[in-house]
C-alpha positions as CSV (number, residue, x, y, z in Angstrom):
1,X,12.7,140.0,28.3
2,X,14.4,142.9,30.0
3,X,15.1,143.1,33.7
4,X,16.7,145.4,36.2
5,X,17.7,144.0,39.6
6,X,18.6,145.9,42.7
7,X,20.2,144.3,45.8
8,X,20.5,144.7,49.5
9,X,22.8,142.4,51.3
10,X,22.1,140.7,54.6
11,X,25.1,138.5,55.6
12,X,24.2,136.1,58.3
13,X,27.0,134.1,59.7
14,X,25.4,128.5,36.2
15,X,21.4,125.0,27.2
16,X,21.1,128.1,25.2
17,X,19.0,130.8,26.6
18,X,17.6,133.7,24.6
19,X,19.4,137.0,25.3
20,X,17.9,138.9,28.2
21,X,18.9,142.5,27.6
22,X,18.7,145.7,29.7
23,X,19.4,143.9,33.0
24,X,21.4,144.6,36.1
25,X,21.8,144.2,39.8
26,X,22.4,147.2,42.0
27,X,22.2,147.6,45.7
28,X,18.8,148.7,47.2
29,X,17.5,151.1,48.1
30,X,19.5,152.9,45.4
31,X,18.4,152.4,41.8
32,X,21.2,153.1,39.4
33,X,20.1,154.7,36.2
34,X,19.8,152.2,33.4
35,X,20.5,153.7,30.0
36,X,18.3,152.8,27.0
37,X,19.8,149.9,25.1
38,X,19.6,149.4,21.4
39,X,18.7,145.9,20.3
40,X,21.3,146.1,17.6
41,X,23.8,143.2,17.3
42,X,26.5,145.3,18.9
43,X,25.3,147.0,22.1
44,X,27.7,149.4,23.8
45,X,30.1,147.9,26.4
46,X,28.7,144.4,26.6
47,X,30.0,142.1,29.4
48,X,32.5,139.7,27.9
49,X,30.7,136.4,28.4
50,X,27.1,137.1,29.5
51,X,23.8,137.3,27.8
52,X,22.6,139.6,30.5
53,X,23.7,143.2,29.9
54,X,23.9,145.9,32.6
55,X,23.9,149.5,31.5
56,X,24.2,152.2,34.1
57,X,26.0,155.4,34.8
58,X,29.8,155.3,34.9
59,X,31.4,156.2,38.2
60,X,32.3,159.7,37.0
61,X,28.7,160.4,36.0
62,X,27.1,159.1,39.2
63,X,25.4,162.2,40.5
64,X,22.0,162.0,42.1
65,X,20.2,162.8,38.9
66,X,21.8,160.1,36.8
67,X,21.9,157.4,39.6
68,X,18.2,157.1,40.2
69,X,15.2,155.9,38.3
70,X,11.7,154.6,38.9
71,X,9.8,151.4,37.9
72,X,6.1,150.4,38.3
73,X,5.8,148.3,41.4
74,X,3.7,145.6,39.7
75,X,6.6,145.0,37.3
76,X,8.9,144.0,40.2
77,X,9.6,140.9,42.1
78,X,11.7,140.6,45.3
79,X,14.0,137.6,45.6
80,X,15.7,136.5,48.8
81,X,18.7,134.5,47.7
82,X,20.1,132.0,50.2
83,X,23.1,129.7,50.0
84,X,22.6,126.5,52.0
85,X,24.2,126.1,55.4
86,X,27.4,124.1,55.9
87,X,27.3,120.6,54.5
88,X,29.6,117.7,55.2
89,X,31.2,118.2,51.7
90,X,32.2,121.8,52.7
91,X,34.1,120.4,55.7
92,X,35.9,117.6,53.8
93,X,36.5,119.7,50.7
94,X,38.2,122.4,52.8
95,X,40.6,119.7,54.0
96,X,41.3,118.1,50.6
97,X,39.7,119.2,47.3
98,X,39.9,115.6,46.1
99,X,37.2,114.7,48.7
100,X,34.6,116.2,46.4
101,X,35.1,113.1,44.2
102,X,34.1,110.8,47.0
103,X,30.8,108.9,47.0
104,X,30.9,109.1,50.8
105,X,29.6,112.7,50.2
106,X,26.8,111.7,47.9
107,X,23.9,114.2,48.2
108,X,25.7,115.9,51.2
109,X,23.6,116.8,54.2
110,X,24.1,119.6,56.7
111,X,26.6,119.3,59.6
112,X,25.6,120.1,63.2
113,X,27.3,123.5,62.7
114,X,25.2,123.9,59.5
115,X,22.0,123.5,61.6
116,X,23.2,126.1,64.0
117,X,23.7,128.4,61.0
118,X,20.1,127.6,59.9
119,X,18.7,128.4,63.3
120,X,20.6,131.8,63.4
121,X,19.3,132.8,59.9
122,X,15.8,131.7,61.0
123,X,16.0,134.1,64.0
124,X,17.1,136.9,61.6
125,X,14.3,136.2,59.1
126,X,11.7,136.3,61.8
127,X,13.1,139.3,63.7
128,X,13.2,141.3,60.4
129,X,9.6,140.4,59.5
130,X,10.8,138.7,56.3
131,X,9.1,135.5,57.2
132,X,5.7,137.1,57.1
133,X,6.3,138.6,53.6
134,X,7.4,135.6,51.6
135,X,4.9,134.2,49.1
136,X,6.9,131.2,47.9
137,X,10.1,129.3,48.8
138,X,12.0,127.7,45.9
139,X,14.6,125.1,46.8
140,X,17.2,123.1,44.9
141,X,16.2,119.4,45.3
142,X,19.2,118.3,47.3
143,X,19.3,117.4,50.9
144,X,21.4,120.3,52.1
145,X,19.3,122.9,50.3
146,X,15.9,121.4,51.4
147,X,17.1,121.1,55.0
148,X,18.2,124.8,54.9
149,X,15.0,125.9,53.3
150,X,12.6,124.2,55.7
151,X,14.8,125.1,58.7
152,X,14.9,128.8,57.8
153,X,11.4,129.4,56.3
154,X,9.4,126.5,57.7
155,X,7.1,126.3,60.8
156,X,8.0,125.4,64.3
157,X,8.9,121.9,65.5
158,X,6.2,119.4,64.4
159,X,4.2,117.6,67.0
160,X,1.4,115.1,66.8
161,X,-2.0,116.6,66.7
162,X,-1.0,119.5,64.3
163,X,-3.3,119.3,61.3
164,X,-0.6,120.2,58.8
165,X,1.7,118.0,56.7
166,X,5.3,118.2,58.0
167,X,7.8,120.0,55.8
168,X,10.5,117.7,57.1
169,X,10.3,114.4,58.9
170,X,12.3,113.8,62.0
171,X,16.0,113.0,61.4
172,X,15.7,113.5,57.6
173,X,19.0,113.1,55.9
174,X,20.8,112.1,59.1
175,X,20.0,115.4,60.6
176,X,19.2,114.4,64.2
177,X,16.7,117.2,63.9
178,X,13.1,117.1,65.0
179,X,10.3,117.2,62.4
180,X,9.4,120.7,61.0
181,X,5.8,121.8,60.5
182,X,4.3,123.4,57.4
183,X,1.8,125.3,59.5
184,X,1.5,129.0,58.6
185,X,4.2,128.7,56.0
186,X,4.4,129.7,52.3
187,X,4.4,126.9,49.7
188,X,7.8,125.1,49.1
189,X,8.6,124.1,45.5
190,X,11.7,122.0,44.4
191,X,13.2,123.2,41.1
192,X,16.0,121.5,39.1
193,X,17.1,124.8,37.4
194,X,18.7,126.1,40.5
195,X,20.9,123.1,41.3
196,X,24.7,123.3,41.8
197,X,27.2,122.5,39.1
198,X,26.1,119.2,37.5
199,X,28.4,116.2,37.1
200,X,31.5,114.6,38.6
201,X,31.1,115.6,42.2
202,X,28.8,113.0,44.0
203,X,27.9,115.7,46.6
204,X,25.9,117.4,43.8
205,X,24.0,114.3,42.7
206,X,20.5,114.0,44.0
207,X,18.6,111.0,45.2
208,X,15.5,109.7,43.4
209,X,12.5,111.9,44.1
210,X,10.6,109.0,45.6
211,X,13.2,108.9,48.3
212,X,12.7,112.6,49.1
213,X,8.9,112.6,49.4
214,X,8.7,110.9,52.8
215,X,11.5,113.0,54.1
216,X,10.0,116.3,53.0
217,X,6.2,115.6,52.6
218,X,5.1,119.2,52.2
219,X,7.6,120.1,49.5
220,X,6.1,120.2,46.0
221,X,8.3,118.0,43.6
222,X,5.8,118.1,40.7
223,X,7.9,120.3,38.6
224,X,10.7,117.7,38.5
225,X,10.1,115.5,35.4
226,X,12.3,112.5,36.2
227,X,12.4,110.5,39.4
228,X,16.1,109.6,39.0
229,X,18.8,112.2,38.4
230,X,19.3,112.3,34.6
231,X,21.1,115.6,34.7
232,X,24.2,114.5,36.7
233,X,27.0,112.6,34.9
234,X,30.0,111.0,36.5
235,X,32.6,112.1,34.0
236,X,31.6,115.5,32.7
237,X,31.4,118.6,34.9
238,X,29.0,121.4,33.8
239,X,31.0,124.4,32.5
240,X,30.8,127.7,34.3
241,X,29.1,129.4,31.3
242,X,26.5,126.7,31.2
243,X,25.7,127.2,34.9
244,X,25.4,131.0,34.1
245,X,23.0,130.3,31.2
246,X,21.0,128.0,33.4
247,X,20.8,130.7,36.0
248,X,19.4,133.2,33.4
249,X,16.9,130.6,32.4
250,X,15.9,130.2,36.0
251,X,15.3,134.0,36.3
252,X,13.2,133.9,33.2
253,X,11.1,131.1,34.6
254,X,10.5,133.2,37.8
255,X,8.5,135.6,35.6
256,X,6.0,132.8,35.0
257,X,5.2,132.8,38.7
258,X,2.5,135.0,40.1
259,X,4.2,135.4,43.5
260,X,5.9,138.7,44.1
261,X,8.2,138.0,47.0
262,X,10.2,134.7,46.7
263,X,12.9,133.0,48.7
264,X,15.4,130.9,46.7
265,X,17.6,128.4,48.6
266,X,20.4,127.2,46.3
267,X,24.2,126.8,46.0
268,X,27.3,128.9,45.9
269,X,28.5,128.0,42.4
270,X,25.0,128.5,40.9
271,X,24.5,131.9,42.6
272,X,28.0,133.1,41.8
273,X,27.8,132.3,38.0
274,X,24.2,133.6,37.7
275,X,24.9,136.8,39.5
276,X,28.2,137.4,37.7
277,X,26.2,138.2,34.6
278,X,25.1,141.4,36.3
279,X,26.8,144.6,37.4
280,X,29.4,144.9,34.7
281,X,28.4,148.5,33.9
282,X,27.9,149.5,37.5
283,X,30.2,151.0,40.1
284,X,32.9,148.5,41.2
285,X,31.5,148.4,44.7
286,X,28.1,147.6,43.4
287,X,29.6,144.8,41.2
288,X,31.4,143.3,44.2
289,X,28.2,143.4,46.3
290,X,26.4,141.4,43.6
291,X,29.0,138.9,42.5
292,X,31.1,137.9,45.5
293,X,30.7,134.3,46.6
294,X,28.0,133.6,49.2
295,X,29.0,132.4,52.6
296,X,27.2,129.4,54.0
297,X,23.7,130.4,55.0
298,X,24.1,134.0,53.7
299,X,21.0,135.8,52.5
300,X,21.0,138.6,49.9
301,X,17.7,140.3,48.9
302,X,17.3,141.6,45.4
303,X,14.6,143.3,43.3
304,X,14.1,142.1,39.8
305,X,12.4,144.4,37.4
306,X,10.5,143.5,34.2
307,X,11.0,146.3,31.6
308,X,9.8,144.4,28.6
309,X,6.2,143.7,29.4
310,X,7.0,140.1,29.9
311,X,5.0,140.0,33.1
312,X,1.2,140.2,32.6
313,X,0.1,141.1,36.1
314,X,-1.9,144.3,36.6
315,X,-1.3,146.5,39.6
316,X,-3.2,145.8,42.8
317,X,-2.5,149.3,44.2
318,X,-2.8,151.7,41.3
319,X,-6.1,153.6,41.1
320,X,-7.4,155.2,37.9
321,X,-8.7,158.4,39.4
322,X,-11.4,160.7,37.9
323,X,-14.2,158.8,39.7
324,X,-16.7,160.4,39.4
325,X,-15.7,162.0,36.2
326,X,-14.8,165.7,36.2
327,X,-12.5,168.5,34.9
328,X,-9.0,167.9,36.1
329,X,-6.4,169.8,34.1
330,X,-3.4,170.7,36.2
331,X,-2.9,174.5,36.6
332,X,0.2,174.7,34.5
333,X,-1.4,172.7,31.7
334,X,-4.6,174.8,31.8
335,X,-2.5,178.0,31.8
336,X,-0.6,176.9,28.7
337,X,-3.7,175.8,26.9
338,X,-5.3,179.2,27.6
339,X,-2.2,181.0,26.4
340,X,-2.2,178.9,23.2
341,X,-5.9,179.7,22.5
342,X,-5.3,183.4,23.0
343,X,-2.5,183.4,20.4
344,X,-4.6,181.7,17.7
């Protein structure tokens, strides 16, 4: 699989994975030129610890010719990456890092300030028209991410008489928040691959799925294999490089989805280590736009490009032309052909 990713940033308020080559993040709407990459064991200038490789023009070469390229639209997906809003663990951890070890923060929920951040991002998403374009919302299956996801991308407050399953029940996760409707919303799917660092910190341990279902009735949990949390361990914290590898696996999985514009609501550590695999061969400013830590409830939009024919979707906008059939040689080609015939 090969991918190119471009980013635009809207600031409001990481098992073994097969190498994914020819990949990068750069800021939209500019596409930095991606040089061809040999699949030899020693590609030029690889990033030190990543299986994703970014190859683009060096800063001294970045003129308008080198720094732009084109890709077929049907080989692209747009991802809207969101870090959850402020959780109770963010507040306590800021005061004392040892608080992250406390079981009082188990599956941390949003703070009242966090809900205000959610409502502000929701206003931005609606005002920008983004809410009408998203085909799918993917969320990490923890309280704070699911609360953020449904609050930002869900429907209005749920009231009796609406013939739609609520996305969130009233007061879910000690939220003191009214129920949220699924009416006129994209599907919501919970995915384990985009969870935060696994292990040690109870705030990153999820509840049993059977506990979540009545709290978030319209979220699809069918992709989660185990009811209990078999991934989190109390004494071993997932390594940064393991989180990064999981992030690349997550991006690979996205290509199995038919949706073209997808929102992903996840965590700071997961986003940081996944995105740090990109931009190593880009301008330093581009690298910093990609790989800096997300603020609470920050949204960044990126375009991911399949350059390896991994995606199988055909274009819905391309048109074959020549219907009905007829002569159609361009004038310069016809002139060259005539000249070649005359010289025979």
